C-alpha positions as CSV (number, residue, x, y, z in Angstrom):
1,X,-0.2,-41.9,18.2
2,X,2.0,-39.1,19.4
3,X,2.7,-38.2,15.7
4,X,-1.0,-38.0,14.9
5,X,-1.6,-35.7,17.9
6,X,1.1,-33.3,16.7
7,X,-0.4,-33.3,13.2
8,X,-3.8,-32.6,14.6
9,X,-2.4,-29.7,16.9
10,X,-0.7,-28.3,13.8
11,X,-3.8,-28.3,11.8
12,X,-5.7,-26.6,14.5
13,X,-3.1,-23.9,14.7
14,X,-3.1,-23.3,11.0
15,X,-6.9,-23.2,10.9
16,X,-6.9,-20.5,13.8
17,X,-4.3,-18.6,11.8
18,X,-6.2,-18.8,8.6
19,X,-9.4,-17.6,10.3
20,X,-7.8,-14.7,12.5
21,X,-10.3,-12.0,12.8
22,X,-9.3,-8.4,12.8
23,X,-11.7,-6.1,14.4
24,X,-11.6,-2.3,14.6
25,X,-11.0,-0.9,18.0
26,X,-11.0,2.7,17.0
27,X,-11.1,4.9,13.9
28,X,-10.5,8.6,13.5
29,X,-10.6,10.6,10.4
30,X,-9.7,14.1,9.3
31,X,-10.3,16.0,6.0
32,X,-7.6,17.1,3.7
33,X,-7.4,19.1,0.6
34,X,-9.2,18.1,-2.6
35,X,-11.7,16.0,-0.6
36,X,-9.0,13.4,0.5
37,X,-9.5,11.8,3.9
38,X,-7.0,10.6,6.4
39,X,-8.1,7.7,8.4
40,X,-6.1,6.4,11.5
41,X,-7.5,3.0,12.4
42,X,-6.6,0.6,15.1
43,X,-7.5,-3.1,14.6
44,X,-7.1,-6.0,16.9
45,X,-6.8,-9.8,16.5
46,X,-8.1,-10.7,20.0
47,X,-7.1,-14.4,19.5
48,X,-3.5,-13.5,19.2
49,X,-3.5,-10.4,21.5
50,X,-2.2,-8.3,18.6
51,X,-3.0,-4.7,17.8
52,X,-2.0,-2.8,14.8
53,X,-2.3,0.8,13.6
54,X,-3.2,1.6,10.0
55,X,-2.8,5.1,8.5
56,X,-4.5,5.4,5.1
57,X,-5.3,8.4,2.7
58,X,-8.5,7.7,0.9
59,X,-9.5,9.6,-2.2
60,X,-11.8,9.7,-5.3
61,X,-10.1,8.4,-8.4
62,X,-12.2,10.8,-10.4
63,X,-11.1,13.9,-8.5
64,X,-7.4,13.0,-7.9
65,X,-4.6,11.4,-9.8
66,X,-1.4,9.5,-8.9
67,X,2.1,10.7,-9.6
68,X,5.3,8.8,-9.4
69,X,8.1,11.1,-8.5
70,X,11.7,10.1,-9.0
71,X,14.0,10.9,-6.1
72,X,17.6,10.4,-7.3
73,X,18.9,13.0,-4.8
74,X,17.4,11.2,-1.8
75,X,15.2,14.0,-0.3
76,X,12.5,13.3,2.3
77,X,8.9,12.5,1.5
78,X,7.6,15.6,3.2
79,X,9.9,17.9,1.3
80,X,9.1,16.4,-2.1
81,X,5.4,16.3,-1.5
82,X,5.5,20.1,-0.7
83,X,7.6,20.8,-3.6
84,X,5.3,18.9,-6.1
85,X,2.1,20.2,-4.4
86,X,0.8,16.9,-3.6
87,X,-2.0,16.4,-1.2
88,X,-0.7,13.0,0.3
89,X,2.0,10.5,-0.6
90,X,4.0,7.4,0.3
91,X,7.3,5.9,-0.5
92,X,7.3,3.9,-3.8
93,X,9.0,0.7,-5.1
94,X,12.1,-1.2,-4.5
95,X,15.6,-0.1,-5.3
96,X,19.0,-1.8,-5.2
97,X,22.2,-1.2,-3.4
98,X,23.2,1.4,-6.0
99,X,20.0,3.3,-5.5
100,X,18.5,2.2,-8.8
101,X,14.9,1.4,-9.2
102,X,14.0,-2.3,-9.4
103,X,11.0,-2.8,-11.8
104,X,8.9,-0.5,-14.0
105,X,8.8,3.2,-13.2
106,X,6.8,5.9,-15.2
107,X,6.8,9.5,-14.2
108,X,4.9,12.2,-16.2
109,X,4.5,9.7,-19.0
110,X,8.3,8.9,-19.2
111,X,9.5,5.5,-18.4
112,X,12.8,5.7,-16.4
113,X,13.1,2.0,-15.3
114,X,12.0,-0.9,-17.4
115,X,9.5,-3.7,-16.5
116,X,10.9,-6.6,-14.7
117,X,9.6,-10.1,-14.2
118,X,10.5,-11.4,-10.7
119,X,8.8,-13.5,-8.1
120,X,7.8,-10.8,-5.6
121,X,7.2,-7.8,-7.9
122,X,4.1,-9.1,-9.4
123,X,1.9,-5.9,-9.4
124,X,1.8,-2.5,-10.9
125,X,0.1,0.5,-9.5
126,X,-0.6,2.9,-12.4
127,X,-2.4,6.1,-13.5
128,X,-3.5,5.8,-17.1
129,X,-5.9,7.7,-19.3
130,X,-8.6,5.3,-17.9
131,X,-7.9,6.2,-14.3
132,X,-6.1,4.6,-11.3
133,X,-5.6,0.8,-11.3
134,X,-3.6,-2.0,-9.9
135,X,-2.7,-4.7,-12.3
136,X,-0.7,-7.9,-12.4
137,X,2.5,-7.8,-14.5
138,X,0.8,-10.1,-17.1
139,X,-2.1,-7.6,-17.5
140,X,0.0,-4.6,-18.0
141,X,-0.6,-2.9,-21.5
142,X,2.0,-0.7,-23.0
143,X,-0.5,0.6,-25.5
144,X,-2.4,2.5,-22.9
145,X,-1.2,6.1,-22.1
146,X,0.3,5.5,-18.7
147,X,1.3,8.8,-16.9
148,X,2.5,7.1,-13.7
149,X,3.4,3.5,-12.8
150,X,5.3,1.8,-10.1
151,X,6.1,-2.0,-10.1
152,X,6.2,-3.7,-6.7
153,X,4.5,-6.4,-4.7
154,X,3.4,-8.9,-3.8
155,X,-0.3,-8.7,-4.4
156,X,-2.3,-8.7,-1.1
157,X,-5.9,-8.6,-2.0
158,X,-7.7,-9.6,-5.2
159,X,-11.4,-9.7,-5.8
160,X,-11.8,-8.4,-2.2
161,X,-10.2,-11.6,-0.9
162,X,-6.8,-12.0,0.8
163,X,-4.0,-13.6,-1.2
164,X,-3.1,-17.0,0.3
165,X,0.4,-18.3,0.8
166,X,2.1,-15.0,1.8
167,X,4.9,-14.9,4.4
168,X,3.5,-15.0,7.9
169,X,6.7,-14.9,9.9
170,X,8.5,-11.7,9.1
171,X,7.1,-8.7,10.8
172,X,7.8,-5.2,9.5
173,X,6.2,-1.8,8.9
174,X,4.3,-2.1,5.6
175,X,3.4,0.5,2.8
176,X,0.5,-0.5,0.5
177,X,-1.8,0.9,-2.2
178,X,-5.2,-0.2,-3.0
179,X,-8.4,0.3,-5.1
180,X,-11.9,0.0,-3.6
181,X,-15.6,0.2,-4.4
182,X,-17.4,3.5,-4.8
183,X,-14.6,4.8,-7.1
184,X,-12.0,5.0,-4.2
185,X,-8.3,4.4,-4.2
186,X,-5.9,4.6,-1.3
187,X,-2.4,4.7,-0.1
188,X,-1.5,3.7,3.4
189,X,1.1,2.5,6.0
190,X,0.6,-0.2,8.6
191,X,2.7,-0.8,11.8
192,X,4.6,-4.0,12.2
193,X,2.8,-7.1,10.6
194,X,3.6,-9.8,8.2
195,X,2.4,-9.8,4.6
196,X,-0.2,-12.5,5.4
197,X,-1.5,-10.4,8.3
198,X,-1.7,-7.3,6.2
199,X,-3.6,-9.1,3.5
200,X,-6.1,-10.4,6.1
201,X,-6.6,-6.9,7.6
202,X,-7.2,-5.2,4.3
203,X,-9.7,-7.9,3.1
204,X,-11.7,-8.2,6.2
205,X,-11.5,-5.1,8.5
206,X,-13.5,-2.1,7.1
207,X,-10.6,0.2,6.9
208,X,-12.1,2.5,4.3
209,X,-15.6,2.6,6.1
210,X,-18.2,2.5,3.3
211,X,-16.0,1.0,0.7
212,X,-14.6,-2.6,0.2
213,X,-11.1,-3.0,-1.0
214,X,-11.0,-4.7,-4.3
215,X,-7.3,-5.0,-5.0
216,X,-4.3,-4.1,-2.9
217,X,-0.5,-4.5,-3.3
218,X,2.5,-4.1,-1.2
219,X,5.0,-1.4,-1.8
220,X,8.5,-1.1,-0.4
221,X,8.2,-1.6,3.4
222,X,10.4,-1.8,6.5
223,X,12.7,1.3,7.0
224,X,11.5,2.6,3.7
225,X,7.9,3.1,4.9
226,X,6.7,6.7,5.1
227,X,3.4,8.5,4.8
228,X,2.5,12.2,4.5
229,X,-0.9,14.0,4.3
230,X,-1.7,17.6,3.9
231,X,-4.4,18.8,6.3
232,X,-7.0,21.4,5.3
233,X,-5.4,24.0,7.5
234,X,-2.1,23.8,5.8
235,X,-0.3,21.6,8.4
236,X,0.7,18.0,7.7
237,X,0.6,14.6,9.3
238,X,3.6,12.5,8.7
239,X,5.2,9.2,9.5
240,X,8.8,9.5,8.4
241,X,10.8,6.8,6.8
242,X,14.0,5.6,8.3
243,X,16.2,5.8,5.2
244,X,16.2,7.6,1.8
245,X,14.2,6.1,-1.0
246,X,14.5,6.3,-4.8
247,X,10.9,7.3,-5.6
248,X,7.6,8.3,-4.2
249,X,3.8,7.9,-5.0
250,X,1.9,11.1,-4.6
251,X,-1.6,12.3,-5.1
252,X,-2.6,15.6,-6.8
253,X,-5.9,17.1,-7.5
254,X,-7.3,16.8,-11.0
């Protein structure tokens, strides 16, 4: 009897977790250059008493393009974004203890790190002659003219639904990329959450206002997480990373 009760309580707990509802408490936005918008959104899971801040740069995939910028010298995100005349950017993919990229990297049409098949790095954020996309490794085509690509993961959202089975115990600051309806794309940073929580937030909370996120993937997070946005007046909003990273994902006007 006691064992049955424990199982029942566990099932209730799992059900509550699976149906956690993240609702927006506040949302502020500011315009940037080239029509890019910075949104600062605070969401809450009232059941768990948890609040999370999300900063996201939202832009039209028709008016802007992605760039992957190699950073072998370990410069800061802000310095590189200004140098490369980007309008926003985040840190990129994973790298090893020798500061070498892990997985595919394409910058300005040149591959400087090869594709790898591994359990966590299941997605590729790319800019091709067809636009901005997020694809699974198995969907990646070498025949397309890919100008920029960064392999990372895991996938967080697919078909506007959260990916199930993601880790729900390890909390960390997260960096992510996404594509949405109305021809939108986004780069963002979220305060400390698990991968499962981030997937749930992106799939259910209207972070992008009038657009629904179709696909989203995780980039390198934790102490690597960084975000930079150029305001219209020439100043910048930034969230600094806590360590140097090997590459960045930036956005430039077309």
